[in-house]
C-alpha positions in Angstrom: -42.0 26.7 52.0 -38.6 28.9 51.1 -35.9 27.5 53.1 -37.0 24.2 51.5 -36.6 25.4 47.9 -33.5 27.2 48.6 -32.3 23.6 50.3 -33.2 22.2 47.2 -31.3 24.3 45.1 -28.2 23.6 47.2 -28.5 20.2 47.0 -28.3 20.5 43.1 -25.7 23.1 43.1 -23.5 21.3 45.2 -24.4 18.1 42.6 -23.2 19.7 39.9 -19.7 21.1 41.2 -19.0 17.3 41.8 -19.9 16.1 38.8 -17.9 19.1 37.7 -15.1 17.9 39.5 -15.5 14.3 38.4 -15.1 15.0 34.8 -13.0 18.1 35.4 -10.0 15.1 37.5 -11.1 12.2 34.3 -10.7 14.9 32.3 -7.0 15.7 33.1 -6.2 12.2 33.9 -7.1 10.8 30.2 -4.9 13.7 28.7 -2.0 13.2 31.5 -2.3 9.7 31.0 -2.9 9.7 26.3 0.8 12.4 27.1 2.8 9.4 28.6 1.8 6.8 26.4 3.0 9.6 23.7 6.4 9.7 25.5 6.7 6.6 26.3 6.5 5.6 22.8 8.5 8.4 21.6 11.2 7.2 24.5 11.5 4.3 23.6 12.0 4.5 19.5 14.6 7.1 20.6 16.3 4.2 23.1 15.6 1.9 20.3 17.6 3.8 18.4 20.6 5.1 20.3 21.0 1.9 21.4 21.6 0.3 17.9 22.4 2.8 16.3 25.5 4.8 18.7 27.9 1.7 18.2 28.4 2.4 14.2 28.9 6.4 14.8 32.7 6.7 13.9 35.0 8.9 11.6 34.8 6.6 8.6 30.8 6.8 8.4 31.0 11.0 6.9 33.7 10.1 5.3 34.6 7.2 3.5 31.2 6.4 0.9 29.0 3.2 1.3 30.8 0.2 0.0 30.7 -3.9 -0.6 30.7 -5.7 2.6 33.6 -6.0 5.1 34.9 -3.2 2.7 34.9 -0.5 5.7 32.2 1.6 4.4 30.5 4.7 4.9 27.8 7.0 4.3 29.2 9.9 3.7 27.7 9.9 -0.2 23.8 8.7 1.5 23.8 12.1 3.5 25.3 14.1 1.3 22.5 13.1 -1.3 19.8 13.5 1.5 21.1 17.2 2.4 20.5 17.8 -1.6 17.8 16.3 -1.8 15.6 17.4 1.0 17.4 20.5 0.8 15.8 21.6 -2.5 12.8 20.4 -2.1 12.1 22.2 0.7 12.8 24.6 -1.0 10.5 24.1 -4.2 7.4 23.8 -2.0 7.5 26.1 1.1 7.1 29.0 -1.6 4.5 26.9 -4.0 2.8 25.7 -0.9 2.9 29.2 1.4 1.7 30.9 -1.8 -1.0 28.5 -2.1 -1.9 28.9 1.6 -2.0 32.4 1.1 -4.3 32.5 -1.8 -6.5 30.2 0.0 -7.2 31.9 3.1 -7.2 35.5 1.9 -8.4 35.9 -2.1 -9.8 32.6 -2.6 -12.1 32.1 0.2 -15.6 30.1 -0.9 -15.0 30.2 -5.0 -14.9 26.9 -7.2 -11.1 27.4 -7.5 -10.5 27.7 -3.7 -12.3 24.5 -3.2 -11.1 22.6 -5.9 -6.8 23.9 -5.0 -7.6 22.7 -1.1 -9.8 19.7 -2.2 -6.6 18.5 -4.1 -3.7 19.9 -1.0 -5.9 17.6 0.8 -6.0 14.1 -1.5 -1.8 15.4 -2.2 -2.1 15.4 1.7 -3.0 11.1 2.6 -1.6 10.4 -1.3 0.8 7.2 -0.8 4.4 8.4 -1.1 5.0 5.4 -3.5 2.7 7.0 -6.1 4.3 10.2 -6.6 7.3 8.3 -7.1 5.6 7.1 -9.5 3.9 9.7 -11.1 7.2 11.3 -11.6 8.7 8.4 -12.8 6.7 8.4 -15.7 6.2 12.0 -16.8 9.7 13.0 -16.0 12.4 9.7 -15.3 10.8 8.0 -17.9 11.2 10.6 -20.8 14.5 10.9 -19.8 15.9 8.0 -20.2 17.5 8.0 -17.1 17.3 8.7 -12.6 18.4 11.3 -11.5 18.9 13.4 -7.5 15.9 16.1 -9.5 13.3 14.0 -9.9 13.8 12.6 -6.2 13.5 16.5 -5.0 10.5 17.1 -6.9 8.7 13.9 -6.0 9.5 15.0 -2.3 8.4 18.9 -3.0 5.4 17.2 -4.4 5.6 15.7 -0.8 6.3 18.5 1.4 4.0 21.4 0.0 0.8 20.4 0.9 1.5 19.8 4.2 2.5 23.7 3.7 0.2 25.0 2.4 -2.2 23.2 5.3 -1.3 25.1 7.5 -0.2 28.6 6.3 -4.1 28.8 5.5 -5.1 27.2 9.3 -3.1 29.3 11.1 -3.4 32.9 8.6 -7.1 32.4 9.3 -6.1 32.6 13.4 -5.2 36.5 12.5 -7.4 38.2 13.8 -9.9 39.7 11.5 -9.1 43.7 13.7 -5.8 43.4 13.1 -6.5 42.9 8.9 -8.8 46.0 9.2 -6.5 48.0 11.4 -3.9 47.6 8.9 -6.7 48.5 6.1 -7.4 51.8 7.5 -3.9 53.0 8.1 -3.7 52.6 3.9 -1.9 49.8 3.2 -2.7 47.6 0.4 -3.4 44.6 0.8 -0.6 42.6 -0.1 1.4 44.8 2.6 -1.1 43.6 5.1 -1.2 40.1 4.2 3.0 40.1 4.0 4.0 42.6 7.5 1.3 41.9 9.6 -1.1 38.4 8.5 2.3 35.9 8.3 4.2 37.7 10.5 1.5 37.3 13.3 1.2 33.8 12.0 4.7 33.6 11.5 4.8 30.1 14.5 3.1 28.6 12.9 3.9 28.3 9.2 7.2 27.2 10.1 6.0 24.4 12.3 3.8 22.7 9.2 7.5 24.2 7.2 9.8 21.5 10.1 7.0 19.2 9.8 7.6 19.3 6.9 11.2 18.2 6.7 10.5 15.7 9.0 8.1 13.6 6.6 10.6 14.1 3.6 13.9 13.4 4.7 12.6 10.1 5.8 10.9 8.9 2.8 12.4 6.5 0.1 9.3 4.3 -1.8 9.4 7.7 -4.1 13.0 7.9 -4.1 13.3 4.6 -5.3 11.5 5.3 -8.6 13.3 9.1 -8.6 17.0 9.2 -7.4 17.4 5.6 -7.3 20.4 5.6 -5.2 24.5 5.4 -5.6 26.7 3.0 -4.4 29.8 6.1 -5.6 30.3 10.2 -4.5 28.5 11.8 -6.6 27.3 15.7 -6.3 25.8 15.6 -9.1 21.7 16.0 -8.9 21.3 15.6 -13.0 22.7 11.6 -11.9 21.4 8.2 -9.7 21.8 9.6 -6.7 22.3 8.1 -2.9 20.0 9.1 0.3 20.2 7.9 3.6 15.5 6.6 3.1 17.3 4.6 0.5 20.6 3.4 2.1 19.0 2.5 5.4 16.2 0.7 3.3 19.1 -1.6 1.9 20.9 -2.5 3.8 18.6 -3.7 6.7 17.3 -6.3 4.8 20.9 -7.8 4.0 22.2 -10.6 5.8 26.3 -9.0 6.7 26.2 -7.3 9.6 27.8 -4.7 8.8 25.5 -3.2 6.7 22.4 -4.1 9.4 25.1 -2.0 11.8 25.1 1.0 9.2 21.9 0.8 8.6 20.5 1.5 12.7 23.4 3.9 12.6 22.0 6.1 9.3 18.5 6.0 11.3 19.9 7.4 14.1 21.6 10.1 11.7 17.9 10.6 10.1 16.1 11.0 13.8 19.5 13.6 15.3 19.0 15.5 11.9 15.5 16.4 12.3 15.6 17.4 16.0 18.4 19.0 15.9 17.1 21.5 12.9 14.3 21.9 14.8 15.5 22.7 18.0 18.0 25.1 16.0 15.2 26.6 14.5 13.0 26.7 17.9 15.5 28.7 19.6 16.3 31.0 16.6 12.8 32.4 15.8 12.6 32.2 19.6 15.3 34.5 20.0 14.4 36.7 17.3 11.2 37.4 19.2 12.7 38.8 22.2 
C-alpha cells in the first residue's frame, strides 16, 4: 500500500515537473518571438530611414536655411529651432516633473491633493498633443498676437512633464524603505534623505524617464503648428515664429517636389539619429560615473 502511494506521488511529481517545463519553454519561446517582432519592426524603420534619408545628407543641409523648391535649400534653421525649442522644453518640464514626482512619492501619498495631481498627470500623459498645442494657442499665442518659439517650448514642456512625473514617482517607490530608515536613523532630515539617498538610488530610472520625454517631444508636430508655426528664414529669436524639423518634415513630405521630399526623409533620419545619440551618450556617461 505504501509502495503504491509513493509511486502515485512520484507520477504526480513527474507530471507536474513536465507541465512546468512545457509552460516555461512556451513562455520563453513567446518572449523570444515578441522580442524578434519588435527588433524586426524597429530594424525595418531604421532601414527605411537610412535608405531614403542618407542620399540627402550634405553640407548644404546644415549651412543653408529652408528655401523654395529647386533653390538648393537646407534645414539649418529647422535643426537649430528644434534644438532650442526641445532644449528649453526639457529645461522647463524636467524640474517641474521631478519635483511633482517627489511630492507624490514622498509627501503626498494618498492625500486628496496627491490623488488630484496624479489624476491630472495621467490625463496629460494620454492627452492628444494637438489639444496641448491648441490650449497654448488660446492662452498665450492669441492674447499676445503672434507665434513664438517660447510658446512651442511651453507646449512641448507640458507634454514632457507627465512622463517625468510618472517615472520619478514609480522609481522612488522602488527604493527600499530600509534605505530611508537608515538615513533618518543617522539624524538626516527627510529632504536630505530624499536628495542624497532616494534620488541617487533611483537616478537610473529617472534618467530613463527624461530620455523618454526627449524622445516624445523631439518628434512632435501638431503642437508646434499652433504655437511656433514655422519660419523659412534663419532665426534664433525665441520670441518670433521658429522653424523646427517636425514641422519641416510635415510641410515637405506632402509636397510634389522631389528635393523637398528628399529633405523630409533626411530630416526624419536626423531626428531619429539625434534621439539615438543622446540616449547612447547619456547611458555611457552615467555608466562611467557609477564605475
